[in-house]
mmJSON file of the N, C-alpha and C atoms, coordinates in Angstrom:
{"data_MODEL":{"atom_site":{
"group_PDB":["ATOM","ATOM","ATOM","ATOM","ATOM","ATOM","ATOM","ATOM","ATOM","ATOM","ATOM","ATOM","ATOM","ATOM","ATOM","ATOM","ATOM","ATOM","ATOM","ATOM","ATOM","ATOM","ATOM","ATOM","ATOM","ATOM","ATOM","ATOM","ATOM","ATOM","ATOM","ATOM","ATOM","ATOM","ATOM","ATOM","ATOM","ATOM","ATOM","ATOM","ATOM","ATOM","ATOM","ATOM","ATOM","ATOM","ATOM","ATOM","ATOM","ATOM","ATOM","ATOM","ATOM","ATOM","ATOM","ATOM","ATOM","ATOM","ATOM","ATOM","ATOM","ATOM","ATOM","ATOM","ATOM","ATOM","ATOM","ATOM","ATOM","ATOM","ATOM","ATOM","ATOM","ATOM","ATOM","ATOM","ATOM","ATOM","ATOM","ATOM","ATOM","ATOM","ATOM","ATOM","ATOM","ATOM","ATOM","ATOM","ATOM","ATOM","ATOM","ATOM","ATOM","ATOM","ATOM","ATOM","ATOM","ATOM","ATOM","ATOM","ATOM","ATOM","ATOM","ATOM","ATOM","ATOM","ATOM","ATOM","ATOM","ATOM","ATOM","ATOM","ATOM","ATOM","ATOM","ATOM","ATOM","ATOM","ATOM","ATOM","ATOM","ATOM","ATOM","ATOM","ATOM","ATOM","ATOM","ATOM","ATOM","ATOM","ATOM","ATOM","ATOM","ATOM","ATOM","ATOM","ATOM","ATOM","ATOM","ATOM","ATOM","ATOM","ATOM","ATOM"],
"id":[1,2,3,4,5,6,7,8,9,10,11,12,13,14,15,16,17,18,19,20,21,22,23,24,25,26,27,28,29,30,31,32,33,34,35,36,37,38,39,40,41,42,43,44,45,46,47,48,49,50,51,52,53,54,55,56,57,58,59,60,61,62,63,64,65,66,67,68,69,70,71,72,73,74,75,76,77,78,79,80,81,82,83,84,85,86,87,88,89,90,91,92,93,94,95,96,97,98,99,100,101,102,103,104,105,106,107,108,109,110,111,112,113,114,115,116,117,118,119,120,121,122,123,124,125,126,127,128,129,130,131,132,133,134,135,136,137,138,139,140,141,142,143,144],
"type_symbol":["N","C","C","N","C","C","N","C","C","N","C","C","N","C","C","N","C","C","N","C","C","N","C","C","N","C","C","N","C","C","N","C","C","N","C","C","N","C","C","N","C","C","N","C","C","N","C","C","N","C","C","N","C","C","N","C","C","N","C","C","N","C","C","N","C","C","N","C","C","N","C","C","N","C","C","N","C","C","N","C","C","N","C","C","N","C","C","N","C","C","N","C","C","N","C","C","N","C","C","N","C","C","N","C","C","N","C","C","N","C","C","N","C","C","N","C","C","N","C","C","N","C","C","N","C","C","N","C","C","N","C","C","N","C","C","N","C","C","N","C","C","N","C","C"],
"label_atom_id":["N","CA","C","N","CA","C","N","CA","C","N","CA","C","N","CA","C","N","CA","C","N","CA","C","N","CA","C","N","CA","C","N","CA","C","N","CA","C","N","CA","C","N","CA","C","N","CA","C","N","CA","C","N","CA","C","N","CA","C","N","CA","C","N","CA","C","N","CA","C","N","CA","C","N","CA","C","N","CA","C","N","CA","C","N","CA","C","N","CA","C","N","CA","C","N","CA","C","N","CA","C","N","CA","C","N","CA","C","N","CA","C","N","CA","C","N","CA","C","N","CA","C","N","CA","C","N","CA","C","N","CA","C","N","CA","C","N","CA","C","N","CA","C","N","CA","C","N","CA","C","N","CA","C","N","CA","C","N","CA","C","N","CA","C","N","CA","C"],
"label_alt_id":[null,null,null,null,null,null,null,null,null,null,null,null,null,null,null,null,null,null,null,null,null,null,null,null,null,null,null,null,null,null,null,null,null,null,null,null,null,null,null,null,null,null,null,null,null,null,null,null,null,null,null,null,null,null,null,null,null,null,null,null,null,null,null,null,null,null,null,null,null,null,null,null,null,null,null,null,null,null,null,null,null,null,null,null,null,null,null,null,null,null,null,null,null,null,null,null,null,null,null,null,null,null,null,null,null,null,null,null,null,null,null,null,null,null,null,null,null,null,null,null,null,null,null,null,null,null,null,null,null,null,null,null,null,null,null,null,null,null,null,null,null,null,null,null],
"label_comp_id":["MET","MET","MET","LYS","LYS","LYS","GLY","GLY","GLY","THR","THR","THR","SER","SER","SER","ARG","ARG","ARG","GLU","GLU","GLU","SER","SER","SER","ILE","ILE","ILE","ASN","ASN","ASN","PHE","PHE","PHE","ILE","ILE","ILE","VAL","VAL","VAL","LEU","LEU","LEU","LEU","LEU","LEU","ILE","ILE","ILE","VAL","VAL","VAL","PHE","PHE","PHE","VAL","VAL","VAL","LEU","LEU","LEU","PHE","PHE","PHE","ILE","ILE","ILE","GLY","GLY","GLY","PHE","PHE","PHE","VAL","VAL","VAL","ILE","ILE","ILE","LEU","LEU","LEU","TYR","TYR","TYR","PHE","PHE","PHE","THR","THR","THR","GLY","GLY","GLY","GLN","GLN","GLN","ILE","ILE","ILE","ASP","ASP","ASP","LYS","LYS","LYS","VAL","VAL","VAL","THR","THR","THR","LYS","LYS","LYS","ILE","ILE","ILE","ILE","ILE","ILE","SER","SER","SER","ASP","ASP","ASP","MET","MET","MET","VAL","VAL","VAL","LYS","LYS","LYS","ILE","ILE","ILE","LYS","LYS","LYS","THR","THR","THR"],
"label_asym_id":["A","A","A","A","A","A","A","A","A","A","A","A","A","A","A","A","A","A","A","A","A","A","A","A","A","A","A","A","A","A","A","A","A","A","A","A","A","A","A","A","A","A","A","A","A","A","A","A","A","A","A","A","A","A","A","A","A","A","A","A","A","A","A","A","A","A","A","A","A","A","A","A","A","A","A","A","A","A","A","A","A","A","A","A","A","A","A","A","A","A","A","A","A","A","A","A","A","A","A","A","A","A","A","A","A","A","A","A","A","A","A","A","A","A","A","A","A","A","A","A","A","A","A","A","A","A","A","A","A","A","A","A","A","A","A","A","A","A","A","A","A","A","A","A"],
"label_entity_id":["1","1","1","1","1","1","1","1","1","1","1","1","1","1","1","1","1","1","1","1","1","1","1","1","1","1","1","1","1","1","1","1","1","1","1","1","1","1","1","1","1","1","1","1","1","1","1","1","1","1","1","1","1","1","1","1","1","1","1","1","1","1","1","1","1","1","1","1","1","1","1","1","1","1","1","1","1","1","1","1","1","1","1","1","1","1","1","1","1","1","1","1","1","1","1","1","1","1","1","1","1","1","1","1","1","1","1","1","1","1","1","1","1","1","1","1","1","1","1","1","1","1","1","1","1","1","1","1","1","1","1","1","1","1","1","1","1","1","1","1","1","1","1","1"],
"label_seq_id":[1,1,1,2,2,2,3,3,3,4,4,4,5,5,5,6,6,6,7,7,7,8,8,8,9,9,9,10,10,10,11,11,11,12,12,12,13,13,13,14,14,14,15,15,15,16,16,16,17,17,17,18,18,18,19,19,19,20,20,20,21,21,21,22,22,22,23,23,23,24,24,24,25,25,25,26,26,26,27,27,27,28,28,28,29,29,29,30,30,30,31,31,31,32,32,32,33,33,33,34,34,34,35,35,35,36,36,36,37,37,37,38,38,38,39,39,39,40,40,40,41,41,41,42,42,42,43,43,43,44,44,44,45,45,45,46,46,46,47,47,47,48,48,48],
"pdbx_PDB_ins_code":[null,null,null,null,null,null,null,null,null,null,null,null,null,null,null,null,null,null,null,null,null,null,null,null,null,null,null,null,null,null,null,null,null,null,null,null,null,null,null,null,null,null,null,null,null,null,null,null,null,null,null,null,null,null,null,null,null,null,null,null,null,null,null,null,null,null,null,null,null,null,null,null,null,null,null,null,null,null,null,null,null,null,null,null,null,null,null,null,null,null,null,null,null,null,null,null,null,null,null,null,null,null,null,null,null,null,null,null,null,null,null,null,null,null,null,null,null,null,null,null,null,null,null,null,null,null,null,null,null,null,null,null,null,null,null,null,null,null,null,null,null,null,null,null],
"Cartn_x":[-19.528,-20.968,-21.783,-21.244,-21.911,-22.847,-24.004,-25.087,-25.64,-25.459,-26.532,-27.769,-28.076,-29.886,-29.952,-29.635,-30.083,-29.824,-28.785,-28.749,-29.899,-30.431,-31.208,-32.313,-32.945,-33.982,-34.184,-33.142,-32.731,-33.065,-32.742,-33.115,-34.667,-34.963,-36.421,-37.451,-37.279,-37.902,-37.928,-36.458,-36.269,-37.078,-36.78,-37.926,-39.374,-39.771,-41.465,-41.658,-40.684,-40.833,-40.807,-39.964,-39.772,-40.68,-41.229,-42.712,-43.574,-44.179,-45.25,-44.964,-43.792,-43.599,-43.688,-43.357,-43.266,-44.973,-45.914,-47.218,-47.972,-47.375,-48.528,-48.061,-46.916,-46.347,-47.629,-47.752,-48.304,-49.767,-50.261,-51.783,-52.072,-51.421,-51.284,-51.044,-50.423,-50.326,-51.362,-51.773,-52.846,-54.45,-54.541,-55.677,-56.638,-55.713,-56.548,-56.292,-55.611,-55.058,-56.579,-57.56,-58.861,-59.326,-59.561,-60.222,-59.252,-58.051,-57.376,-57.323,-57.624,-57.508,-59.275,-60.307,-61.328,-61.787,-60.732,-61.17,-60.294,-59.241,-58.42,-59.141,-60.046,-60.721,-61.997,-62.543,-63.553,-63.315,-61.958,-61.471,-61.114,-60.669,-60.462,-61.908,-62.919,-63.906,-64.593,-64.332,-65.01,-63.98,-63.032,-62.078,-62.347,-62.71,-63.285,-64.464],
"Cartn_y":[72.287,72.001,71.98,71.733,71.833,70.453,70.482,69.424,68.804,69.531,69.082,68.94,70.159,70.235,68.993,68.745,67.953,66.846,66.223,65.07,64.643,65.56,66.029,65.564,66.324,65.953,64.651,63.692,62.558,61.439,61.915,61.373,61.178,62.289,62.405,61.824,61.814,60.97,59.59,59.159,57.977,57.279,58.077,58.001,57.788,58.542,58.45,57.447,57.164,55.708,54.565,54.434,53.305,53.308,54.25,54.073,53.766,54.299,53.756,52.662,51.811,50.567,49.603,50.156,49.348,49.182,50.29,50.506,49.497,49.69,48.69,47.369,46.792,45.374,44.945,45.815,45.508,45.176,46.244,46.457,44.694,44.565,43.532,42.087,42.057,41.011,40.759,41.985,42.086,41.839,41.653,41.659,42.882,44.068,45.363,45.596,45.037,45.503,45.693,44.673,44.848,46.165,46.73,47.776,49.063,48.83,50.166,50.101,49.078,49.016,49.738,48.994,49.738,50.957,51.886,53.041,53.787,53.016,53.845,53.927,52.702,52.514,53.47,53.654,54.533,55.794,56.259,57.519,58.088,57.029,57.105,57.367,56.738,56.805,58.197,58.818,60.248,61.001,60.861,61.775,61.981,60.824,60.61,60.916],
"Cartn_z":[1.206,1.662,0.351,-1.058,-2.187,-2.031,-2.663,-3.255,-1.936,-0.687,0.539,0.376,-0.113,-0.21,-1.342,-2.369,-3.287,-2.622,-1.813,-1.223,-0.273,0.669,1.553,1.048,-0.232,-1.014,-1.652,-1.791,-2.409,-1.309,-0.242,1.248,1.813,1.633,1.597,0.876,-0.299,-1.184,-1.135,-0.998,-0.58,0.909,1.722,2.807,2.621,1.922,1.751,0.761,-0.029,-0.882,0.055,0.816,1.663,2.557,3.27,3.853,3.357,2.242,1.146,0.976,0.587,0.398,1.584,2.857,3.91,4.016,4.241,4.375,3.741,2.157,1.099,1.591,2.033,2.2,3.766,4.517,5.883,5.378,4.762,4.072,3.37,2.615,1.609,2.565,3.616,4.45,5.283,6.092,6.771,6.244,4.794,4.053,3.65,4.045,3.762,2.411,1.663,0.316,-0.389,-0.239,-1.294,-0.791,0.234,0.904,0.022,0.045,-0.406,-2.187,-2.414,-4.007,-4.433,-3.709,-3.726,-3.61,-2.569,-2.382,-3.426,-4.108,-5.009,-6.186,-6.936,-7.902,-8.03,-6.777,-6.413,-6.631,-6.275,-6.197,-7.763,-8.692,-10.083,-10.475,-10.46,-11.038,-10.552,-9.601,-9.178,-10.135,-9.886,-11.047,-12.328,-12.768,-14.346,-14.7],
"occupancy":[1.0,1.0,1.0,1.0,1.0,1.0,1.0,1.0,1.0,1.0,1.0,1.0,1.0,1.0,1.0,1.0,1.0,1.0,1.0,1.0,1.0,1.0,1.0,1.0,1.0,1.0,1.0,1.0,1.0,1.0,1.0,1.0,1.0,1.0,1.0,1.0,1.0,1.0,1.0,1.0,1.0,1.0,1.0,1.0,1.0,1.0,1.0,1.0,1.0,1.0,1.0,1.0,1.0,1.0,1.0,1.0,1.0,1.0,1.0,1.0,1.0,1.0,1.0,1.0,1.0,1.0,1.0,1.0,1.0,1.0,1.0,1.0,1.0,1.0,1.0,1.0,1.0,1.0,1.0,1.0,1.0,1.0,1.0,1.0,1.0,1.0,1.0,1.0,1.0,1.0,1.0,1.0,1.0,1.0,1.0,1.0,1.0,1.0,1.0,1.0,1.0,1.0,1.0,1.0,1.0,1.0,1.0,1.0,1.0,1.0,1.0,1.0,1.0,1.0,1.0,1.0,1.0,1.0,1.0,1.0,1.0,1.0,1.0,1.0,1.0,1.0,1.0,1.0,1.0,1.0,1.0,1.0,1.0,1.0,1.0,1.0,1.0,1.0,1.0,1.0,1.0,1.0,1.0,1.0],
"B_iso_or_equiv":[0.0,0.0,0.0,0.0,0.0,0.0,0.0,0.0,0.0,0.0,0.0,0.0,0.0,0.0,0.0,0.0,0.0,0.0,0.0,0.0,0.0,0.0,0.0,0.0,0.0,0.0,0.0,0.0,0.0,0.0,0.0,0.0,0.0,0.0,0.0,0.0,0.0,0.0,0.0,0.0,0.0,0.0,0.0,0.0,0.0,0.0,0.0,0.0,0.0,0.0,0.0,0.0,0.0,0.0,0.0,0.0,0.0,0.0,0.0,0.0,0.0,0.0,0.0,0.0,0.0,0.0,0.0,0.0,0.0,0.0,0.0,0.0,0.0,0.0,0.0,0.0,0.0,0.0,0.0,0.0,0.0,0.0,0.0,0.0,0.0,0.0,0.0,0.0,0.0,0.0,0.0,0.0,0.0,0.0,0.0,0.0,0.0,0.0,0.0,0.0,0.0,0.0,0.0,0.0,0.0,0.0,0.0,0.0,0.0,0.0,0.0,0.0,0.0,0.0,0.0,0.0,0.0,0.0,0.0,0.0,0.0,0.0,0.0,0.0,0.0,0.0,0.0,0.0,0.0,0.0,0.0,0.0,0.0,0.0,0.0,0.0,0.0,0.0,0.0,0.0,0.0,0.0,0.0,0.0],
"pdbx_formal_charge":[null,null,null,null,null,null,null,null,null,null,null,null,null,null,null,null,null,null,null,null,null,null,null,null,null,null,null,null,null,null,null,null,null,null,null,null,null,null,null,null,null,null,null,null,null,null,null,null,null,null,null,null,null,null,null,null,null,null,null,null,null,null,null,null,null,null,null,null,null,null,null,null,null,null,null,null,null,null,null,null,null,null,null,null,null,null,null,null,null,null,null,null,null,null,null,null,null,null,null,null,null,null,null,null,null,null,null,null,null,null,null,null,null,null,null,null,null,null,null,null,null,null,null,null,null,null,null,null,null,null,null,null,null,null,null,null,null,null,null,null,null,null,null,null],
"auth_seq_id":[1,1,1,2,2,2,3,3,3,4,4,4,5,5,5,6,6,6,7,7,7,8,8,8,9,9,9,10,10,10,11,11,11,12,12,12,13,13,13,14,14,14,15,15,15,16,16,16,17,17,17,18,18,18,19,19,19,20,20,20,21,21,21,22,22,22,23,23,23,24,24,24,25,25,25,26,26,26,27,27,27,28,28,28,29,29,29,30,30,30,31,31,31,32,32,32,33,33,33,34,34,34,35,35,35,36,36,36,37,37,37,38,38,38,39,39,39,40,40,40,41,41,41,42,42,42,43,43,43,44,44,44,45,45,45,46,46,46,47,47,47,48,48,48],
"auth_comp_id":["MET","MET","MET","LYS","LYS","LYS","GLY","GLY","GLY","THR","THR","THR","SER","SER","SER","ARG","ARG","ARG","GLU","GLU","GLU","SER","SER","SER","ILE","ILE","ILE","ASN","ASN","ASN","PHE","PHE","PHE","ILE","ILE","ILE","VAL","VAL","VAL","LEU","LEU","LEU","LEU","LEU","LEU","ILE","ILE","ILE","VAL","VAL","VAL","PHE","PHE","PHE","VAL","VAL","VAL","LEU","LEU","LEU","PHE","PHE","PHE","ILE","ILE","ILE","GLY","GLY","GLY","PHE","PHE","PHE","VAL","VAL","VAL","ILE","ILE","ILE","LEU","LEU","LEU","TYR","TYR","TYR","PHE","PHE","PHE","THR","THR","THR","GLY","GLY","GLY","GLN","GLN","GLN","ILE","ILE","ILE","ASP","ASP","ASP","LYS","LYS","LYS","VAL","VAL","VAL","THR","THR","THR","LYS","LYS","LYS","ILE","ILE","ILE","ILE","ILE","ILE","SER","SER","SER","ASP","ASP","ASP","MET","MET","MET","VAL","VAL","VAL","LYS","LYS","LYS","ILE","ILE","ILE","LYS","LYS","LYS","THR","THR","THR"],
"auth_asym_id":["A","A","A","A","A","A","A","A","A","A","A","A","A","A","A","A","A","A","A","A","A","A","A","A","A","A","A","A","A","A","A","A","A","A","A","A","A","A","A","A","A","A","A","A","A","A","A","A","A","A","A","A","A","A","A","A","A","A","A","A","A","A","A","A","A","A","A","A","A","A","A","A","A","A","A","A","A","A","A","A","A","A","A","A","A","A","A","A","A","A","A","A","A","A","A","A","A","A","A","A","A","A","A","A","A","A","A","A","A","A","A","A","A","A","A","A","A","A","A","A","A","A","A","A","A","A","A","A","A","A","A","A","A","A","A","A","A","A","A","A","A","A","A","A"],
"auth_atom_id":["N","CA","C","N","CA","C","N","CA","C","N","CA","C","N","CA","C","N","CA","C","N","CA","C","N","CA","C","N","CA","C","N","CA","C","N","CA","C","N","CA","C","N","CA","C","N","CA","C","N","CA","C","N","CA","C","N","CA","C","N","CA","C","N","CA","C","N","CA","C","N","CA","C","N","CA","C","N","CA","C","N","CA","C","N","CA","C","N","CA","C","N","CA","C","N","CA","C","N","CA","C","N","CA","C","N","CA","C","N","CA","C","N","CA","C","N","CA","C","N","CA","C","N","CA","C","N","CA","C","N","CA","C","N","CA","C","N","CA","C","N","CA","C","N","CA","C","N","CA","C","N","CA","C","N","CA","C","N","CA","C","N","CA","C","N","CA","C"],
"pdbx_PDB_model_num":[1,1,1,1,1,1,1,1,1,1,1,1,1,1,1,1,1,1,1,1,1,1,1,1,1,1,1,1,1,1,1,1,1,1,1,1,1,1,1,1,1,1,1,1,1,1,1,1,1,1,1,1,1,1,1,1,1,1,1,1,1,1,1,1,1,1,1,1,1,1,1,1,1,1,1,1,1,1,1,1,1,1,1,1,1,1,1,1,1,1,1,1,1,1,1,1,1,1,1,1,1,1,1,1,1,1,1,1,1,1,1,1,1,1,1,1,1,1,1,1,1,1,1,1,1,1,1,1,1,1,1,1,1,1,1,1,1,1,1,1,1,1,1,1]
}}}
């Protein structure tokens, strides 16, 4: 059972990336991406 923890971590990372990508695509096609980019830009302005 060597390397099972590493494989599970890789799977979790891939799953998170996949979910984020699907969410981004859904936002993009529903026209919500402008709001998201505005929120992100506002967050960046606050941080800097």
